[in-house]
C-alpha positions as CSV (number, residue, x, y, z in Angstrom):
1,M,-39.7,-19.3,-55.3
2,S,-37.0,-16.6,-55.8
3,S,-35.8,-18.5,-58.9
4,S,-39.4,-18.5,-60.3
5,L,-40.0,-14.8,-59.8
6,P,-38.0,-13.6,-62.9
7,L,-40.1,-15.9,-65.1
8,I,-43.1,-13.6,-64.2
9,A,-41.4,-10.3,-63.5
10,D,-38.9,-10.0,-66.4
11,P,-41.5,-10.1,-69.2
12,L,-43.4,-7.2,-67.7
13,L,-40.8,-4.6,-68.6
14,R,-37.2,-5.8,-69.1
15,K,-38.1,-8.6,-71.5
16,N,-41.6,-7.5,-72.6
17,P,-42.6,-9.7,-75.5
18,V,-44.0,-6.7,-77.5
19,T,-41.8,-3.7,-76.7
20,V,-38.4,-5.6,-76.3
21,Q,-38.8,-8.8,-78.3
22,L,-41.2,-7.2,-80.8
23,L,-43.6,-10.2,-80.9
24,G,-47.4,-10.0,-81.2
25,V,-47.3,-6.4,-82.5
26,C,-50.1,-6.8,-85.0
27,S,-52.8,-7.6,-82.4
28,A,-51.4,-4.8,-80.2
29,L,-52.2,-2.4,-83.0
30,A,-55.5,-3.8,-84.0
31,V,-57.6,-4.4,-80.9
32,T,-56.6,-1.4,-78.7
33,R,-59.2,1.2,-79.7
34,T,-61.1,0.5,-76.5
35,L,-60.3,-1.3,-73.3
36,M,-63.0,-4.0,-73.3
37,P,-61.8,-5.8,-76.5
38,A,-58.2,-5.4,-75.3
39,L,-59.0,-6.9,-72.0
40,I,-60.8,-9.9,-73.5
41,M,-57.9,-10.4,-76.0
42,S,-55.4,-10.2,-73.1
43,L,-57.2,-12.7,-70.9
44,T,-57.6,-15.1,-73.8
45,L,-53.9,-14.9,-74.8
46,V,-52.8,-15.4,-71.1
47,I,-54.9,-18.6,-70.9
48,I,-53.7,-19.9,-74.2
49,L,-50.1,-19.2,-73.4
50,V,-50.3,-21.0,-70.0
51,L,-52.2,-24.0,-71.3
52,S,-50.1,-24.4,-74.4
53,N,-46.9,-24.2,-72.4
54,V,-48.1,-26.7,-69.9
55,V,-49.3,-29.2,-72.5
56,V,-46.1,-28.9,-74.6
57,S,-43.9,-29.2,-71.5
58,G,-45.8,-32.2,-70.3
59,L,-45.4,-33.9,-73.7
60,R,-41.9,-32.7,-74.5
61,H,-40.3,-36.1,-74.2
62,H,-43.0,-37.7,-76.4
63,L,-43.1,-35.2,-79.3
64,P,-41.1,-36.4,-82.4
65,R,-38.5,-33.8,-83.1
66,S,-39.2,-33.9,-86.9
67,V,-42.9,-32.8,-86.5
68,R,-42.8,-31.0,-83.2
69,L,-43.7,-27.6,-84.7
70,I,-46.8,-29.1,-86.4
71,L,-47.8,-30.7,-83.1
72,E,-47.3,-27.5,-81.1
73,M,-49.4,-25.6,-83.6
74,M,-52.2,-28.3,-83.2
75,I,-52.0,-27.9,-79.4
76,I,-52.3,-24.1,-79.7
77,A,-55.0,-24.3,-82.3
78,S,-57.1,-26.6,-80.1
79,G,-56.9,-24.1,-77.2
80,V,-57.8,-21.2,-79.5
81,T,-60.8,-23.0,-80.9
82,V,-62.2,-23.8,-77.5
83,A,-61.6,-20.1,-76.4
84,D,-63.3,-18.8,-79.6
85,Q,-66.4,-20.9,-79.0
86,I,-66.6,-19.8,-75.3
87,L,-66.4,-16.1,-76.4
88,K,-69.1,-16.6,-79.0
89,A,-71.3,-18.2,-76.4
90,Y,-70.9,-15.7,-73.6
91,V,-69.8,-12.4,-75.2
92,P,-70.9,-12.6,-78.8
93,D,-70.6,-8.8,-79.5
94,I,-66.9,-8.8,-78.4
95,A,-66.3,-12.1,-80.1
96,S,-67.5,-10.7,-83.4
97,T,-65.1,-7.8,-83.0
98,L,-62.2,-10.0,-82.1
99,S,-63.1,-12.9,-84.4
100,V,-60.2,-12.6,-86.8
101,F,-57.6,-11.8,-84.1
102,I,-58.7,-14.6,-81.8
103,G,-58.1,-17.0,-84.7
104,L,-54.7,-15.4,-85.4
105,I,-53.5,-16.4,-81.8
106,I,-52.7,-19.7,-83.5
107,T,-49.9,-18.0,-85.4
108,N,-49.1,-15.4,-82.7
109,C,-45.3,-15.3,-82.4
110,I,-45.4,-15.1,-78.6
111,V,-47.3,-18.3,-78.1
112,L,-45.3,-20.4,-80.6
113,A,-42.0,-18.8,-79.5
114,R,-42.6,-19.7,-75.8
115,A,-43.7,-23.2,-76.6
116,E,-40.7,-23.9,-78.8
117,S,-38.0,-22.0,-77.0
118,F,-39.0,-22.6,-73.3
119,A,-41.7,-25.2,-72.8
120,M,-39.9,-27.8,-75.0
121,H,-36.9,-27.6,-72.7
122,N,-38.3,-27.1,-69.2
123,P,-40.6,-28.8,-66.7
124,V,-44.3,-28.0,-66.4
125,W,-44.3,-25.5,-63.5
126,P,-41.6,-23.2,-64.9
127,S,-43.3,-23.4,-68.3
128,A,-46.6,-22.4,-66.8
129,L,-45.0,-19.4,-65.0
130,D,-43.2,-18.4,-68.2
131,G,-46.5,-18.4,-70.1
132,L,-48.1,-16.4,-67.4
133,G,-45.3,-13.9,-67.3
134,H,-45.3,-13.3,-71.1
135,G,-49.1,-13.2,-71.1
136,L,-49.1,-10.5,-68.4
137,G,-46.4,-8.6,-70.2
138,Y,-48.4,-8.6,-73.5
139,S,-51.5,-7.7,-71.5
140,L,-49.8,-4.7,-69.8
141,L,-48.8,-3.2,-73.2
142,L,-52.2,-3.9,-74.7
143,L,-54.2,-2.4,-71.9
144,S,-51.9,0.6,-71.6
145,V,-52.4,1.4,-75.3
146,A,-56.1,0.8,-75.1
147,A,-56.5,3.0,-72.0
148,I,-54.6,5.9,-73.6
149,R,-56.6,5.6,-76.9
150,E,-60.0,5.3,-75.2
151,L,-59.5,7.9,-72.5
152,F,-58.1,10.7,-74.7
153,G,-60.0,9.6,-77.8
154,T,-63.5,9.5,-76.2
155,G,-63.1,10.6,-72.6
156,K,-64.2,7.2,-71.4
157,L,-62.8,4.0,-69.8
158,F,-64.7,0.8,-70.3
159,D,-67.3,3.0,-72.0
160,Y,-67.8,4.9,-68.7
161,P,-67.4,8.7,-68.8
162,V,-64.2,9.8,-67.1
163,L,-63.4,13.1,-68.7
164,L,-66.6,15.2,-69.3
165,T,-66.6,16.2,-73.0
166,V,-67.6,19.6,-74.4
167,E,-70.7,18.0,-76.0
168,A,-71.8,16.9,-72.5
169,G,-71.2,20.4,-71.1
170,G,-67.7,19.7,-69.8
171,W,-64.2,20.9,-70.8
172,F,-62.6,18.0,-72.6
173,N,-62.4,17.9,-76.4
174,P,-61.7,14.3,-77.5
175,L,-58.7,13.7,-79.7
176,T,-60.3,12.0,-82.7
177,L,-56.9,11.1,-84.1
178,L,-56.6,8.4,-81.3
179,A,-59.6,6.6,-82.8
180,L,-57.6,5.9,-86.0
181,P,-55.5,2.7,-86.3
182,A,-52.4,4.7,-87.0
183,S,-52.4,6.2,-83.5
184,A,-51.8,2.7,-82.0
185,F,-48.7,2.5,-84.2
186,F,-47.2,5.7,-82.8
187,I,-48.2,4.8,-79.1
188,V,-46.7,1.4,-79.4
189,G,-43.6,3.0,-81.0
190,I,-43.2,5.3,-78.0
191,F,-43.5,2.3,-75.6
192,I,-40.8,0.5,-77.6
193,W,-38.5,3.5,-77.4
194,F,-39.1,3.8,-73.7
195,S,-38.4,0.1,-73.1
196,G,-35.2,0.5,-75.1
197,L,-34.1,3.2,-72.7
198,L,-34.8,1.0,-69.7
199,V,-32.9,-1.9,-71.2
200,Q,-29.9,0.3,-72.1
201,T,-29.9,1.7,-68.5
202,D,-30.0,-1.8,-67.0
203,N,-27.2,-2.9,-69.3
204,R,-25.0,0.0,-68.3
205,K,-25.6,-0.7,-64.6
206,E,-24.7,-4.3,-65.1
207,W,-21.6,-3.4,-67.1
208,R,-20.5,-1.0,-64.3
209,F,-21.2,-3.5,-61.6
210,N,-19.1,-6.2,-63.5
211,L,-16.3,-3.7,-64.1
212,Q,-16.2,-2.8,-60.4
213,A,-16.3,-6.5,-59.4
214,N,-13.4,-7.3,-61.7
215,R,-11.3,-4.4,-60.3
216,G,-12.1,-5.6,-56.8
217,T,-10.7,-9.1,-57.5
218,K,-7.4,-7.8,-58.9
């Protein structure tokens, strides 16, 4: 169990797929104006990541090396197609908002990267945990950006009033800049900068620990 924990915990901050590995940035910029589309996108990607990793891992010994990338794309595309049809059936309004981006999950760098670099070389259970961890790391960034933009851009969360605006007789004046797509770019940039600081701090601690350990053995 302890060996499996880093597969879920590391992608949340130290190896976050968006802020550290810089994967899946496009959707993080595009669907984060409000929380609900970001939540649906996050849940969809988590499910696709886990399922694609599980399938690729289970078939890893049977996939011809020469066409493995094509087969991995077909597996991912099948999952995305099913997810897209389910969204259209049960949440058509959100599905229309996310239609382009749900389809682009097929080429999302996170999904293909985890299938190729991890699931192709590891058993099913660790591959499922790896997909879950990277999906949660992506979701954490997506929901954080969406929460900031919706809260300070409209005074709401999930379309529910949290900060009473001036128009409603309150004190809060929404920052309309956060409703613009460019604001997501700057917010994600701040998260990337902050993650870089955390990674540098961890590296320095590890370097000092190794240095002290080497001195202690002499």
